[in-house]
N, C-alpha and C positions, 0 to 999 in steps of 0.2 A: 425565564429560566436563567439562573446565574451560572455562568460557565467559567468565570475567572478563577484561576487556581490560587489558593492561599500559599504563603511561603512554606507552610508545613507540607502541603501536597507536592510542591516543587521539590523539596528535600526528599520526600518519599520516592518521587520519580527518579531523582538522581541516584538514590541508594539502590532501589530495586530494579530500575531500568524499565519500568512500566507503570501504568496507572489506569484503573478502570473501576466501575463504569462511569462515564461522563455523559450526561443528557445533553444532546445537541439539536435534535429534530423533534417536531411535533408528530403525532400520529398521521395527521393529514399530509404533512410533507413527506413522511415515509411512504405513504400510499402513492403519492405522485412520482417520487423517484423510483419506486418499485415498478410502477407501470412503464416508465421509460426504459428501465433495465430489461423488462420483459419484452418490450418491442425490439430492442437491440438484440437480445438473445434469440428471439424467433427469426429475425432477419439474418443473423449469422448462421443459424442452424440451416436455413434454406440454402446458404452458400457452402454448406458442409465445412465450416471453419471450426475446428475443435479447440483452438487456443483461447485462453481467457482474454477478454477485451482489455487492451492496454492503452494508456494515454488518452482516455476518453475525455478528459478535461480540455484537450486541444481540438476536439472534433465535434462535441455535442454541447449545446447550450445548457442543458439541464445539469451536465457534469461540471461545466464551468461554474454554474451557480452554486453547486454543492461545495466545490473546493475553495470557493471564495466566501463562503458563509461566515459572517462575523462571529458567530458563536463558536465555531471551530477555530477560527483564527485567534480569538481572544485566549483560548487555552494554549494554542501553539506559541503565541507571543510570550507567554509566561516562561516558556522554556528556551525559545530561540532569540527573543528580543523583538524589536519593532519592525525589522526588515525581513520579509518572508517571501521566498519563491516556492512555487509548486514544482517539485523536481519530477514527479512521475505519479501515475495512477494505474491501478489494476482492479478490475472487477473479479472477485473470487466467488464463484458460484458452485455449489455442490447439490446435485439433485438427490432425491430420496434413493438410498442404497448406492450412491456414487462411491466407488472404491478409490478415487483419487485422493492424494494426500500431499503434504508439503514436508520435505525432509528438513531435519534440524540444520539451521544455518544462521549466519550473521549477514545482514545486508551489507554491512561495511566492508566485508571481505572482497566482494566482487565489484563494489562501487569505487573502491580505491580513493577515498577522500583523504585530504590532508589533515582534517580535524573533524570530529564527529558532531558538529552543530547541525544536527539532522534528526528529525523525529517523524515517525509514521503514525498516522491516525487511521484506525480501522473502524469504519462507520457501518453499523449493522442495519440492513434493510429487512431482515427477518430475525427471528430468534437465532442466536448463535450459542449452542449448548455443547456439553460434553459428548452427547450421543450423535449430534449431527456435524461434528468436525470443526469445533471452534478453534480459534487461535490458542496455542499453548506456548508458554515461555518458561525459561529457567531463570529464576530470580538472581540478580546480581551477576549474571554471566557476562555483562558488558564491561565490568570493571577491569578484567585482565587486558581488555582491548581486543584487537583483531587477532583471531586464532587461525591456525592452519586449516585448510579445507582440502577435500579430495572429491573427485567426480565419482558419483555413484554409478552403478550400472544403469544406463539409460532406460527409463521406464515411462510409458505413456501415462501411467498412473500418478507420476510425480508432477504436480502443478508448477513446481519451481522450474522456470525455463532453463536456467543454467545447469540443472542437475547436480549442483554442488551440495556437499554435506560436510558439516564441521568435523575435523579430523581428530577430535578428542572424545573420550567416553562421556556420554550424557546419562546422568542418573534420572531415569524417568520418574522415580519417586519424588524428585524435587520439583517436577513440572507443575505449573499453575495453569488451570483452564480459565481463559478470559471470557467468561460467559456474559452475553449481552442480550438485552431486549431490543426490539426494533426502535431505532432513533438514538440508541446509546453508542458511544465510541470508547475505544481504548487507545492509549498512546504507548509506543515502545521505542526504545533507544536503537539507533542504527547498528550497534554492536551487540545487542541482546540476542542470545540464542533463542530461536523460536521455530515453530513449525505447526503442523496440524494433522489430525488423523482423518480417516475416511468418514463419510456420512453413513452411519449404521441405522439411521432413523427412517421414518416414512415421511419426513418433512424436508423441504428445501432449506439450504443455508446460503444466504447471499449477503455479501458485504463489499464495500468499496475501500480499498487501501489507498490512502492519500499520503504521499511522502513530501515533506516540507524541508527546505534547506535554507540556511542563512546565506546571503549573497557573498560573504567573505570566504566561504568554503571552496576550495579548488578540488576538481575531480580529474584524475590522471587520464581516465578513459573518456574519449569524446562522447558528449552527451547531446541528445536532441534538445529542442527548444523548451524553455521553461515559461512559467507565468509569474509575473510580479503581482502578488495579491495584497501586499501591505508594505507601506514604507517606501524606501528607495534602494536602488542598486547602484552603488558608486564604484563597484569593483569590476563589473562586466566580465566575469569569468564564464558566463553562460549567454547563449543567444536567448533573448527574451521576446516572446510573441506579444504584440500589442493588442490586437483585435480579438474580441470574443467570437467563438464559432457561431455559425448559423444554427437555426433549428431544424435543418433538413436531415432526416435520417439517412437518405440515400447518399447525399454529399458527404455526410460525416463518416459513413462506412467506407466510402471510396478513399477519403483522406486518411482514415486510420490504417487501411490496408497498405496504402502507399508508404506511410511512415514506417510501418512494420517491415516492409521490404527494405527500406533504406537503413533501418537499424540493423537488420540481419546482415546486409552487405558490409556495413561498417564493422560489425563484430567479426565477421569472417576475415576481413582485411587485417584485423588486429590479432588474429589467431585465437579468438575467444569463443567459448561455447555459444551456440545459437539456439 
C-alpha cells in the first residue's frame, strides 16, 4: 500500500484543511485492532465508565503499535516533516442508535498552540458513514485561524469533553462528510472546524483519533506525556515517554484512569473545562 502523499495532495490538504480517504491498514489488521478495542470497551463498561477512552497509546501496546505504524507516519511526515510526536489519542465509538454527537469546534482553540504544525489522523475500525455519525468538516475553515468559541449547555450527549462550540455561524450546507471504510484514515488540520452527528443507523461506528505534533510547537496549557515516533526532539517542549506500554489490559486500564484523574486535576487548577 503506497501511503506517501504527492505534492498535489499536500497542497490540497493545505487548501481544504483535510484529506481522505487514505488506506493505511489491511482487513486483518483492522480485525485485530477492533478486537482489542472491544475488549477495552467491555472492560470499561463493567466499570461503568461512560467517557471515551483517551491516551490509549500510553497504556496499551496495541494502540502504541497503531500510532507508530509507518504507513500512517509516512502520510503525517509529508505534512509535519520528519520529526513527529504523538500528542494525544481518543477512541470515538458510537453504538447503533447512539444519540451522542460532537459539536462544531476547532481543536486549536483549546489546545492553545503557538503554531499549527499539528495534524489529526482519524483511523476507521468500522465503516464511518453519513448515517452512523462520521466526521464532518467545513472546507477551508482553518484558514482564518483560531476563531472564538463559547461553552454550550453541558450535555451528556456531547462527546467533546470541553463542551466548547465555535462562536461563529456554521453553514451546514458546506459540510463534507468524511466517509471511510475500515482501515482507511482521514487527516484534518488543527484549526479546521469539524464535528459529527448522532448514529442513526443500526451499525456501530468506531475510530481512533490520533493527534500528531511537530516538536517545535509550544503549547501554553500544560500537557501530559507524548511519544516520539519518528525523528528527533531537540526542543524538549513536552515530556516524552520512552518505553512502550505492556500488553496487560488490567494494568493499562488502571494507568489510563490514573492519568485521566491527573489531567482533570490539572485542568481544574488552570480553571479549564473538565
